[in-house]
GUTOR-652375 format. One record per residue (C-alpha): residue number from 1; residue in one letter; x, z, y. Coordinates in steps of 0.5 Angstrom, whole numbers. Layout:
<NUM, "A", <X, Z, Y>>
...
***
This chain:
<1, "M", <0, 0, 0>>
<2, "K", <6, 2, 5>>
<3, "K", <9, -5, 3>>
<4, "I", <3, -9, 5>>
<5, "A", <2, -5, 11>>
<6, "L", <9, -7, 13>>
<7, "I", <8, -14, 12>>
<8, "L", <2, -14, 16>>
<9, "I", <6, -11, 22>>
<10, "L", <11, -16, 21>>
<11, "L", <6, -22, 22>>
<12, "L", <4, -19, 28>>
<13, "P", <10, -20, 32>>
<14, "L", <11, -27, 29>>
<15, "L", <5, -29, 34>>
<16, "P", <10, -31, 40>>
<17, "L", <14, -35, 36>>
<18, "I", <9, -40, 33>>
<19, "R", <6, -41, 39>>
<20, "V", <10, -48, 41>>
<21, "T", <4, -52, 43>>
<22, "S", <6, -53, 50>>
<23, "K", <12, -52, 54>>
<24, "N", <9, -50, 60>>
<25, "S", <7, -43, 61>>
<26, "L", <0, -40, 61>>
<27, "L", <1, -39, 69>>
<28, "V", <2, -46, 70>>
<29, "E", <-3, -49, 66>>
<30, "I", <-8, -44, 70>>
<31, "E", <-6, -45, 77>>
<32, "E", <-3, -52, 77>>
<33, "N", <-7, -56, 72>>
<34, "G", <-13, -52, 73>>
<35, "Y", <-14, -49, 65>>
<36, "S", <-20, -45, 63>>
<37, "K", <-24, -44, 57>>
<38, "K", <-30, -47, 60>>
<39, "E", <-33, -50, 67>>
<40, "K", <-31, -45, 72>>
<41, "D", <-37, -42, 77>>
<42, "Q", <-35, -44, 84>>
<43, "R", <-38, -38, 87>>
<44, "W", <-34, -33, 83>>
<45, "E", <-28, -37, 84>>
<46, "Y", <-30, -36, 91>>
<47, "I", <-30, -29, 90>>
<48, "K", <-23, -29, 86>>
<49, "D", <-20, -33, 91>>
<50, "K", <-22, -29, 97>>
<51, "L", <-23, -22, 95>>
<52, "F", <-17, -22, 90>>
<53, "E", <-13, -26, 94>>
<54, "G", <-13, -31, 88>>
<55, "K", <-7, -28, 85>>
<56, "I", <-4, -23, 79>>
<57, "D", <1, -20, 84>>
<58, "R", <-3, -17, 89>>
<59, "N", <-2, -9, 92>>
<60, "F", <-9, -7, 90>>
<61, "T", <-14, -7, 83>>
<62, "S", <-21, -8, 86>>
<63, "P", <-23, -10, 93>>
<64, "Q", <-25, -5, 98>>
<65, "K", <-32, -4, 100>>
<66, "I", <-37, 1, 104>>
<67, "N", <-39, 7, 100>>
<68, "G", <-44, 10, 105>>
<69, "P", <-49, 6, 109>>
<70, "I", <-48, 1, 113>>
<71, "L", <-49, 3, 120>>
<72, "F", <-48, 0, 127>>
<73, "A", <-46, 5, 133>>
<74, "L", <-46, 0, 140>>
<75, "N", <-43, 2, 146>>
<76, "N", <-45, -1, 153>>
<77, "A", <-49, -6, 149>>
<78, "S", <-54, -10, 153>>
<79, "R", <-61, -12, 151>>
<80, "Q", <-58, -19, 148>>
<81, "D", <-53, -15, 145>>
<82, "S", <-58, -11, 141>>
<83, "L", <-62, -17, 139>>
<84, "A", <-56, -20, 136>>
<85, "V", <-54, -14, 132>>
<86, "N", <-61, -13, 130>>
<87, "E", <-62, -20, 127>>
<88, "I", <-55, -19, 123>>
<89, "I", <-58, -13, 120>>
<90, "Q", <-64, -16, 118>>
<91, "G", <-60, -21, 115>>
<92, "L", <-56, -17, 111>>
<93, "K", <-62, -13, 109>>
<94, "K", <-64, -18, 105>>
<95, "I", <-58, -20, 102>>
<96, "I", <-56, -12, 100>>
<97, "P", <-63, -9, 99>>
<98, "T", <-60, -3, 95>>
<99, "K", <-56, 0, 101>>
<100, "P", <-59, 3, 108>>
<101, "I", <-57, -2, 113>>
<102, "A", <-59, 0, 120>>
<103, "F", <-57, 2, 127>>
<104, "F", <-53, 9, 127>>
<105, "S", <-59, 12, 132>>
<106, "H", <-65, 10, 128>>
<107, "F", <-61, 12, 121>>
<108, "T", <-59, 19, 124>>
<109, "C", <-64, 20, 130>>
<110, "S", <-58, 21, 134>>
<111, "K", <-52, 18, 137>>
<112, "L", <-46, 18, 134>>
<113, "S", <-43, 23, 139>>
<114, "E", <-48, 28, 138>>
<115, "F", <-48, 27, 131>>
<116, "N", <-41, 29, 130>>
<117, "E", <-43, 35, 135>>
<118, "K", <-49, 38, 133>>
<119, "S", <-49, 37, 125>>
<120, "N", <-43, 41, 124>>
<121, "H", <-48, 45, 119>>
<122, "V", <-50, 39, 116>>
<123, "I", <-47, 38, 109>>
<124, "E", <-52, 32, 107>>
<125, "W", <-56, 27, 111>>
<126, "K", <-61, 22, 107>>
<127, "G", <-57, 23, 100>>
<128, "Y", <-50, 22, 104>>
<129, "S", <-45, 26, 106>>
<130, "K", <-43, 27, 113>>
<131, "Q", <-36, 24, 112>>
<132, "D", <-39, 18, 108>>
<133, "I", <-44, 17, 114>>
<134, "V", <-39, 17, 120>>
<135, "S", <-33, 13, 116>>
<136, "S", <-38, 8, 114>>
<137, "T", <-41, 7, 121>>
<138, "L", <-38, 0, 125>>
<139, "K", <-37, 2, 132>>
<140, "I", <-38, -4, 137>>
<141, "Y", <-36, -4, 144>>
<142, "F", <-38, -9, 149>>
<143, "E", <-34, -9, 155>>
<144, "K", <-37, -11, 162>>
<145, "E", <-30, -14, 164>>
<146, "E", <-29, -21, 163>>
<147, "Y", <-24, -24, 159>>
<148, "K", <-21, -31, 159>>
<149, "N", <-23, -31, 152>>
<150, "K", <-31, -29, 152>>
<151, "R", <-32, -29, 145>>
<152, "G", <-25, -25, 143>>
<153, "A", <-26, -20, 138>>
<154, "N", <-21, -14, 136>>
<155, "Q", <-21, -11, 130>>
<156, "N", <-19, -4, 129>>
<157, "K", <-21, -1, 122>>
<158, "K", <-29, -1, 123>>
<159, "A", <-28, -2, 131>>
<160, "L", <-30, -9, 134>>
<161, "Y", <-29, -11, 141>>
<162, "F", <-33, -16, 145>>
<163, "S", <-34, -19, 151>>
<164, "F", <-39, -24, 153>>
<165, "K", <-41, -27, 159>>
<166, "K", <-48, -26, 162>>
<167, "E", <-50, -33, 161>>
<168, "T", <-47, -33, 153>>
<169, "S", <-54, -35, 149>>
<170, "L", <-57, -30, 144>>
<171, "N", <-55, -35, 138>>
<172, "E", <-47, -36, 140>>
<173, "R", <-47, -28, 141>>
<174, "T", <-50, -27, 134>>
<175, "K", <-45, -32, 131>>
<176, "T", <-39, -29, 134>>
<177, "I", <-41, -21, 132>>
<178, "Q", <-43, -24, 125>>
<179, "F", <-37, -27, 124>>
<180, "E", <-33, -21, 125>>
<181, "V", <-38, -16, 122>>
<182, "L", <-38, -20, 115>>
<183, "K", <-30, -20, 115>>
<184, "T", <-30, -12, 117>>
<185, "I", <-35, -10, 111>>
<186, "C", <-32, -14, 106>>
<187, "F", <-25, -12, 109>>
<188, "L", <-22, -19, 110>>
<189, "N", <-21, -17, 118>>
<190, "K", <-14, -19, 117>>
<191, "T", <-10, -20, 123>>
<192, "N", <-5, -24, 120>>
<193, "H", <-8, -30, 117>>
<194, "E", <-2, -34, 115>>
<195, "N", <-4, -33, 107>>
<196, "W", <-11, -36, 109>>
<197, "F", <-12, -44, 109>>
<198, "L", <-18, -48, 109>>
<199, "D", <-19, -50, 101>>
<200, "L", <-23, -56, 100>>
<201, "S", <-26, -53, 94>>
<202, "Y", <-31, -50, 98>>
<203, "P", <-35, -51, 104>>
<204, "P", <-31, -52, 110>>
<205, "E", <-36, -48, 114>>
<206, "A", <-36, -42, 110>>
<207, "I", <-34, -36, 114>>
<208, "F", <-29, -33, 109>>
<209, "N", <-26, -40, 108>>
<210, "E", <-20, -40, 113>>
<211, "P", <-18, -36, 119>>
<212, "T", <-21, -40, 125>>
<213, "Y", <-23, -38, 132>>
<214, "N", <-28, -44, 132>>
<215, "I", <-33, -39, 130>>
<216, "L", <-39, -43, 133>>
<217, "D", <-37, -48, 127>>
<218, "K", <-38, -43, 122>>
<219, "E", <-44, -42, 118>>
<220, "F", <-46, -36, 114>>
<221, "T", <-47, -40, 108>>
<222, "E", <-50, -39, 101>>
<223, "I", <-43, -38, 98>>
<224, "D", <-41, -33, 103>>
<225, "Q", <-48, -30, 102>>
<226, "F", <-46, -29, 94>>
<227, "L", <-40, -26, 96>>
<228, "V", <-43, -20, 100>>
<229, "K", <-49, -20, 95>>
<230, "K", <-44, -19, 89>>
<231, "L", <-39, -14, 92>>
<232, "Y", <-44, -9, 94>>
<233, "E", <-48, -9, 87>>
<234, "D", <-46, -3, 83>>
<235, "S", <-44, -7, 77>>
<236, "F", <-40, -12, 81>>
<237, "N", <-33, -10, 77>>
<238, "K", <-36, -11, 71>>
<239, "Q", <-40, -18, 73>>
<240, "F", <-33, -20, 75>>
<241, "S", <-29, -18, 69>>
<242, "N", <-34, -21, 64>>
<243, "Y", <-33, -28, 68>>
<244, "M", <-26, -27, 68>>
<245, "Y", <-26, -26, 60>>
<246, "D", <-31, -31, 59>>
<247, "T", <-27, -37, 63>>
<248, "Y", <-20, -35, 62>>
<249, "P", <-15, -33, 57>>
<250, "W", <-16, -26, 56>>
<251, "R", <-8, -25, 57>>
<252, "Y", <-9, -28, 64>>
<253, "A", <-16, -24, 65>>
<254, "S", <-13, -18, 63>>
<255, "L", <-7, -18, 68>>
<256, "F", <-11, -21, 74>>
<257, "L", <-16, -15, 73>>
<258, "N", <-11, -10, 73>>
<259, "K", <-4, -11, 72>>
<260, "N", <-1, -4, 71>>
<261, "K", <-6, -2, 66>>
<262, "T", <-5, -8, 62>>
<263, "I", <3, -7, 62>>
<264, "L", <2, 0, 60>>
<265, "K", <-3, -2, 54>>
<266, "V", <2, -7, 52>>
<267, "N", <8, -2, 52>>
<268, "S", <4, 3, 49>>
<269, "L", <3, -2, 43>>
<270, "I", <10, -5, 43>>
<271, "G", <13, 2, 43>>
<272, "F", <8, 4, 37>>
<273, "L", <10, -2, 33>>
<274, "A", <17, -1, 34>>
<275, "L", <17, 6, 32>>
<276, "L", <12, 4, 26>>
<277, "I", <17, -1, 23>>
<278, "F", <23, 3, 24>>
<279, "V", <20, 9, 20>>
<280, "L", <17, 5, 15>>
<281, "S", <23, 0, 14>>
<282, "F", <28, 6, 12>>
<283, "S", <23, 10, 8>>
<284, "L", <20, 4, 4>>
<285, "F", <27, 2, 2>>
<286, "N", <31, 9, 1>>
<287, "N", <30, 9, -6>>
<288, "R", <34, 3, -8>>
<289, "K", <39, 4, -13>>
<290, "T", <43, -2, -10>>
<291, "S", <47, 2, -5>>
<292, "Y", <48, -4, -1>>
<293, "L", <40, -6, 0>>
<294, "Q", <39, 1, 3>>
<295, "Y", <43, -1, 9>>
<296, "A", <41, -9, 9>>
<297, "F", <33, -9, 8>>
<298, "P", <32, -3, 13>>
<299, "M", <37, -7, 18>>
<300, "F", <33, -14, 17>>
<301, "I", <27, -11, 18>>
<302, "T", <28, -7, 24>>
<303, "L", <32, -13, 28>>
<304, "F", <27, -18, 26>>
<305, "G", <22, -13, 28>>
<306, "L", <24, -11, 35>>
<307, "T", <26, -18, 36>>
<308, "N", <20, -21, 35>>
<309, "L", <17, -15, 39>>
<310, "H", <21, -17, 45>>
<311, "Y", <18, -24, 45>>
<312, "L", <11, -21, 44>>
<313, "H", <12, -17, 50>>
<314, "S", <14, -23, 54>>
<315, "H", <8, -27, 51>>
<316, "L", <3, -22, 53>>
<317, "I", <5, -20, 60>>
<318, "E", <10, -25, 63>>
<319, "I", <5, -31, 62>>
<320, "G", <10, -35, 67>>
<321, "T", <15, -35, 62>>
<322, "P", <15, -42, 58>>
<323, "N", <13, -42, 51>>
<324, "I", <19, -42, 46>>
<325, "S", <21, -48, 42>>
<326, "L", <21, -48, 34>>
<327, "K", <29, -50, 35>>
<328, "S", <29, -43, 39>>
<329, "A", <25, -39, 34>>
<330, "A", <30, -42, 28>>
<331, "Y", <36, -40, 32>>
<332, "I", <33, -33, 33>>
<333, "F", <32, -32, 26>>
<334, "A", <39, -34, 24>>
<335, "Y", <41, -29, 29>>
<336, "V", <38, -24, 26>>
<337, "V", <40, -26, 19>>
<338, "C", <47, -26, 21>>
<339, "S", <47, -19, 25>>
<340, "T", <44, -16, 18>>
<341, "V", <49, -18, 14>>
<342, "S", <55, -16, 19>>
<343, "I", <52, -10, 21>>
<344, "S", <49, -7, 14>>
<345, "G", <56, -10, 11>>
<346, "I", <60, -6, 16>>
<347, "L", <56, 0, 15>>
<348, "W", <56, 0, 8>>
<349, "L", <64, -1, 7>>
<350, "L", <65, 4, 12>>
<351, "E", <61, 10, 10>>
<352, "Q", <63, 9, 3>>
<353, "K", <70, 11, 6>>
<354, "I", <67, 18, 8>>
<355, "V", <70, 23, 3>>
<356, "T", <64, 26, 0>>
<357, "H", <67, 33, 0>>
<358, "F", <67, 33, 7>>
<359, "N", <62, 38, 10>>
<360, "F", <55, 35, 13>>
<361, "T", <56, 36, 20>>
<362, "Y", <63, 31, 20>>
<363, "K", <59, 26, 15>>
<364, "Y", <53, 26, 20>>
<365, "I", <57, 25, 26>>
<366, "M", <61, 19, 23>>
<367, "K", <55, 16, 21>>
<368, "L", <52, 16, 28>>
<369, "V", <58, 13, 31>>
<370, "L", <59, 8, 25>>
<371, "T", <51, 6, 27>>
<372, "F", <52, 5, 34>>
<373, "S", <59, 1, 33>>
<374, "A", <55, -4, 28>>
<375, "L", <49, -5, 32>>
<376, "S", <54, -7, 38>>
<377, "V", <57, -12, 33>>
<378, "S", <51, -16, 33>>
<379, "V", <51, -17, 40>>
<380, "L", <58, -19, 40>>
<381, "L", <56, -24, 35>>
<382, "A", <51, -27, 39>>
<383, "V", <56, -28, 45>>
<384, "F", <60, -32, 40>>
<385, "V", <55, -36, 37>>
<386, "S", <52, -38, 44>>
<387, "N", <58, -38, 48>>
<388, "D", <54, -35, 54>>
<389, "L", <57, -28, 56>>
<390, "E", <53, -28, 63>>
<391, "I", <46, -27, 60>>
<392, "Y", <48, -21, 55>>
<393, "T", <52, -18, 61>>
<394, "K", <45, -18, 65>>
<395, "I", <42, -14, 59>>
<396, "Y", <47, -9, 57>>
<397, "Y", <44, -3, 60>>
<398, "Q", <38, -5, 56>>
<399, "L", <41, -6, 49>>
<400, "F", <45, 0, 50>>
<401, "I", <39, 4, 51>>
<402, "V", <36, 0, 45>>
<403, "F", <42, 2, 41>>
<404, "A", <42, 9, 42>>
<405, "I", <35, 10, 40>>
<406, "L", <36, 6, 34>>
<407, "T", <43, 11, 32>>
<408, "L", <39, 17, 34>>
<409, "G", <33, 15, 30>>
<410, "R", <37, 14, 24>>
<411, "G", <41, 20, 25>>
<412, "L", <34, 24, 25>>
<413, "L", <32, 21, 19>>
<414, "I", <39, 22, 15>>
<415, "Y", <38, 30, 18>>
<416, "L", <31, 30, 15>>
<417, "N", <32, 27, 8>>
<418, "H", <38, 32, 8>>
<419, "F", <35, 39, 10>>
<420, "T", <27, 38, 8>>
<421, "D", <28, 40, 1>>
<422, "S", <31, 46, 2>>
<423, "E", <28, 48, 9>>
<424, "I", <21, 47, 5>>
<425, "K", <23, 52, 0>>
<426, "K", <26, 57, 4>>
<427, "K", <20, 57, 8>>
<428, "E", <15, 58, 2>>
<429, "L", <20, 64, 0>>
<430, "E", <19, 67, 7>>
<431, "L", <12, 66, 7>>
<432, "I", <11, 69, 0>>
<433, "K", <15, 75, 2>>
<434, "L", <11, 75, 9>>
<435, "R", <4, 76, 5>>
<436, "E", <7, 81, 1>>
<437, "V", <9, 85, 7>>
<438, "N", <3, 84, 10>>
<439, "A", <-2, 86, 5>>
<440, "K", <2, 92, 4>>
<441, "N", <2, 94, 11>>
<442, "E", <-6, 92, 11>>
<443, "L", <-7, 97, 5>>
<444, "K", <-3, 103, 8>>
<445, "S", <-7, 102, 15>>
<446, "L", <-14, 102, 11>>
<447, "H", <-11, 108, 7>>
<448, "A", <-9, 112, 13>>
<449, "H", <-16, 111, 16>>
<450, "I", <-20, 117, 16>>
<451, "N", <-26, 117, 21>>
<452, "P", <-25, 120, 27>>
<453, "H", <-32, 122, 28>>
<454, "F", <-33, 125, 21>>
<455, "L", <-26, 130, 23>>
<456, "Y", <-29, 131, 30>>
<457, "N", <-36, 133, 27>>
<458, "A", <-33, 137, 21>>
<459, "L", <-28, 141, 26>>
<460, "N", <-34, 143, 31>>
<461, "S", <-38, 145, 25>>
<462, "I", <-33, 150, 23>>
<463, "V", <-33, 153, 30>>
<464, "S", <-40, 154, 30>>
<465, "L", <-41, 157, 23>>
<466, "M", <-35, 162, 25>>
<467, "H", <-40, 165, 29>>
<468, "E", <-46, 165, 24>>
<469, "S", <-43, 165, 17>>
<470, "T", <-35, 166, 16>>
<471, "N", <-37, 165, 8>>
<472, "K", <-39, 158, 10>>
<473, "A", <-34, 157, 15>>
<474, "E", <-29, 158, 10>>
<475, "E", <-32, 154, 5>>
<476, "M", <-32, 148, 9>>
<477, "I", <-25, 149, 11>>
<478, "I", <-23, 149, 4>>
<479, "S", <-27, 143, 2>>
<480, "L", <-23, 140, 8>>
<481, "S", <-17, 142, 6>>
<482, "D", <-18, 139, -1>>
<483, "L", <-20, 132, 2>>
<484, "F", <-14, 132, 6>>
<485, "R", <-9, 134, 0>>
<486, "Y", <-13, 128, -4>>
<487, "S", <-10, 123, 2>>
<488, "I", <-3, 126, 3>>
<489, "N", <-2, 126, -5>>
<490, "R", <-4, 119, -6>>
<491, "R", <-2, 116, 0>>
<492, "E", <3, 111, -3>>
<493, "K", <-1, 109, -9>>
<494, "K", <-6, 103, -8>>
<495, "M", <-11, 104, -14>>
<496, "S", <-14, 111, -17>>
<497, "T", <-19, 113, -22>>
<498, "I", <-26, 113, -21>>
<499, "E", <-26, 120, -23>>
<500, "D", <-21, 122, -17>>
<501, "E", <-25, 118, -12>>
<502, "V", <-32, 121, -14>>
<503, "E", <-28, 128, -14>>
<504, "M", <-26, 126, -7>>
<505, "V", <-33, 124, -5>>
<506, "K", <-36, 131, -8>>
<507, "N", <-31, 134, -3>>
<508, "Y", <-33, 130, 3>>
<509, "L", <-41, 131, 1>>
<510, "K", <-40, 139, 1>>
<511, "I", <-37, 138, 8>>
<512, "E", <-43, 134, 10>>
<513, "K", <-48, 139, 6>>
<514, "I", <-45, 145, 10>>
<515, "R", <-46, 141, 17>>
<516, "F", <-53, 139, 15>>
<517, "G", <-55, 144, 11>>
<518, "E", <-62, 143, 8>>
<519, "R", <-63, 136, 11>>
<520, "L", <-58, 133, 6>>
<521, "E", <-59, 132, -1>>
<522, "F", <-55, 128, -6>>
<523, "S", <-54, 126, -13>>
<524, "I", <-48, 123, -16>>
<525, "D", <-49, 119, -23>>
<526, "V", <-43, 116, -26>>
<527, "D", <-43, 113, -33>>
<528, "K", <-37, 117, -37>>
<529, "T", <-34, 111, -40>>
<530, "T", <-32, 108, -33>>
<531, "L", <-29, 115, -31>>
<532, "S", <-22, 112, -33>>
<533, "K", <-23, 106, -29>>
<534, "E", <-18, 104, -24>>
<535, "I", <-21, 102, -17>>
<536, "P", <-18, 101, -10>>
<537, "M", <-17, 108, -7>>
<538, "Y", <-22, 110, -1>>
<539, "I", <-27, 105, -3>>
<540, "L", <-32, 110, -4>>
<541, "Q", <-31, 115, 2>>
<542, "P", <-33, 110, 7>>
<543, "L", <-39, 108, 3>>
<544, "I", <-42, 115, 3>>
<545, "E", <-39, 116, 10>>
<546, "N", <-43, 110, 13>>
<547, "A", <-50, 113, 9>>
<548, "V", <-49, 119, 13>>
<549, "K", <-47, 117, 20>>
<550, "H", <-52, 111, 20>>
<551, "G", <-57, 114, 15>>
<552, "V", <-58, 121, 14>>
<553, "S", <-56, 123, 21>>
<554, "K", <-61, 119, 24>>
<555, "L", <-67, 123, 21>>
<556, "E", <-70, 129, 23>>
<557, "S", <-73, 130, 16>>
<558, "K", <-69, 131, 10>>
<559, "G", <-64, 126, 8>>
<560, "F", <-62, 123, 1>>
<561, "I", <-56, 120, -1>>
<562, "S", <-55, 117, -8>>
<563, "L", <-48, 114, -11>>
<564, "R", <-49, 111, -18>>
<565, "I", <-43, 107, -22>>
<566, "T", <-44, 103, -28>>
<567, "E", <-41, 98, -32>>
<568, "K", <-44, 91, -34>>
<569, "E", <-41, 85, -37>>
<570, "S", <-34, 87, -35>>
<571, "N", <-36, 88, -28>>
<572, "L", <-36, 95, -25>>
<573, "I", <-43, 96, -21>>
<574, "I", <-42, 101, -15>>
<575, "N", <-49, 103, -12>>
<576, "V", <-50, 107, -6>>
<577, "S", <-57, 108, -3>>
<578, "D", <-60, 112, 2>>
<579, "N", <-67, 113, 6>>
<580, "G", <-65, 112, 13>>
<581, "P", <-66, 107, 18>>
<582, "H", <-65, 100, 15>>
<583, "F", <-59, 96, 16>>
<584, "Q", <-58, 92, 22>>
<585, "K", <-56, 84, 22>>
<586, "Q", <-49, 86, 24>>
<587, "V", <-48, 90, 18>>
<588, "Y", <-40, 89, 18>>
<589, "S", <-39, 91, 25>>
<590, "G", <-37, 98, 24>>
<591, "Y", <-30, 100, 21>>
<592, "G", <-33, 103, 15>>
<593, "L", <-36, 97, 11>>
<594, "Q", <-31, 92, 14>>
<595, "S", <-25, 96, 11>>
<596, "I", <-28, 96, 4>>
<597, "Y", <-29, 88, 5>>
<598, "D", <-22, 88, 7>>
<599, "L", <-20, 92, 1>>
<600, "L", <-24, 88, -4>>
<601, "R", <-20, 82, -1>>
<602, "L", <-13, 84, -2>>
<603, "C", <-14, 87, -9>>
<604, "Y", <-19, 82, -12>>
<605, "G", <-19, 76, -7>>
<606, "D", <-26, 72, -9>>
<607, "K", <-27, 76, -15>>
<608, "A", <-30, 82, -12>>
<609, "S", <-37, 82, -8>>
<610, "L", <-40, 87, -3>>
<611, "T", <-47, 86, -1>>
<612, "W", <-53, 90, 2>>
<613, "T", <-61, 90, 2>>
<614, "N", <-66, 94, 5>>
<615, "T", <-72, 92, 0>>
<616, "P", <-74, 95, -5>>
<617, "K", <-70, 100, -2>>
<618, "K", <-64, 101, 3>>
<619, "E", <-58, 100, -2>>
<620, "T", <-50, 98, -1>>
<621, "T", <-47, 94, -8>>
<622, "I", <-40, 93, -9>>
<623, "T", <-38, 89, -16>>
<624, "I", <-31, 89, -18>>
<625, "P", <-28, 86, -25>>
<626, "S", <-27, 92, -30>>
***
């Protein structure tokens, strides 16, 4: 399966080598010869040339547009000026129906200066932020002084300046203002028009076709309206992307739409394939008995794959580079074969001379040096064959990096092959020891536990009894002493007999009986055949303590606790029941039952179980192998 995957990977870089159908580059075919997959749409081509400058190498990815409402704030406007702007607004509303287009004062119910002063507390206005409203407003100034050029306009971001004579007609005013407004909202109001020219592919009267100052000859043509309409549609980028991929080869379309993103994707793909080829080439042929093949096969696959990946990279990104010929492809293949024979032969011969009894560090360093040296021989061989030193001098730095990466990669594989087995065994041994230590520590922690509430209540009961009945106090102290003695004498043990554990429970219940008096009754029923059976220490006491704490102590009437131990089908069954309140959902949240669960897990794994029920009676059951 690995070999099949490797063959498929090697076939992919061969694509640029077999593309010899045309000597021209893809960029030349498209830009000079007009190549496309299907007939071009003049309207979308107009957008491509005007909004995207018609070229791949530009300073932006997507064209700019106004994000907020398109508002007009007029200064010193005459009635004729206002009528001209209003006519432009009504025309734009038809073309861009999804965006608010209006006079600033109509949209905000105030002038621009008043809006800035009075709306400091305003965060949003009609669904737009204050910043969006102000930044998307076109400020148009009408100067009263007469200038030599009565239709002159000075663009300064979204500020336009006009000066009209009184006799200037409404139509002339409208055309002049419209010309500058359209260029402004499409961000085509460049003062430097050296890259603009009259393209005969489009109507010469179109507003965006050339930077002419003969504005009266310009018309807001259908193709101009299409550009403005599409630019301000929410799905503009997606529509333009679909057109590019449908009309042009995907390499050209990808680079045109987002060159940097395409280069990043291609570099990531090439890097991944290069790493995959390098790793698989050494791993697949690492076990060959013929020692020379251990060098030859990986070296051939690596050099051939990397060489082809280089041309694949050029094929995908450098679309201005002419395609290679069959003669060049044959030369490349011959170069790879010669380099493989020479490099693998040098490595094989030299590494055989490395004395086997030398330590690993010395052999490791020597193999790295030999690897880098052998790779450098391939460059010298190419220089000798091509008799062109200049081209390799230009790419020496890149070759140095590639050779260094390959050398370090081989060194990494050598290191991993040498130490993997021993490291795995070492880690497994450490893990086993760690688990044993952890288990012992958990058991010690569980064994060392005596409920602080029980000890606190027991001592308080002793203090109270000393004033009432010294005999009961003495009895309670003796029972408490026996309980502690049991814990101290068995603190290093892991298991204990059922007989000893039951005796500890009896001492514990005697203490609680003295504390609760007639409110507590208990019974212990143990199958005699189980008395000598061993169970984990302290597994019974937390069950009884839980029954007292969460059962009997909650009752105002008499409480009853029952402990029953039987043997059934090679399993010990331990049942503890009481007549206290039912178990809650979070029954394992307390330390008592959780400690029992941990004890069972550490001692029996998944062979033991701890269950509880409220019906037909409240009962906790432990099942463990006998």
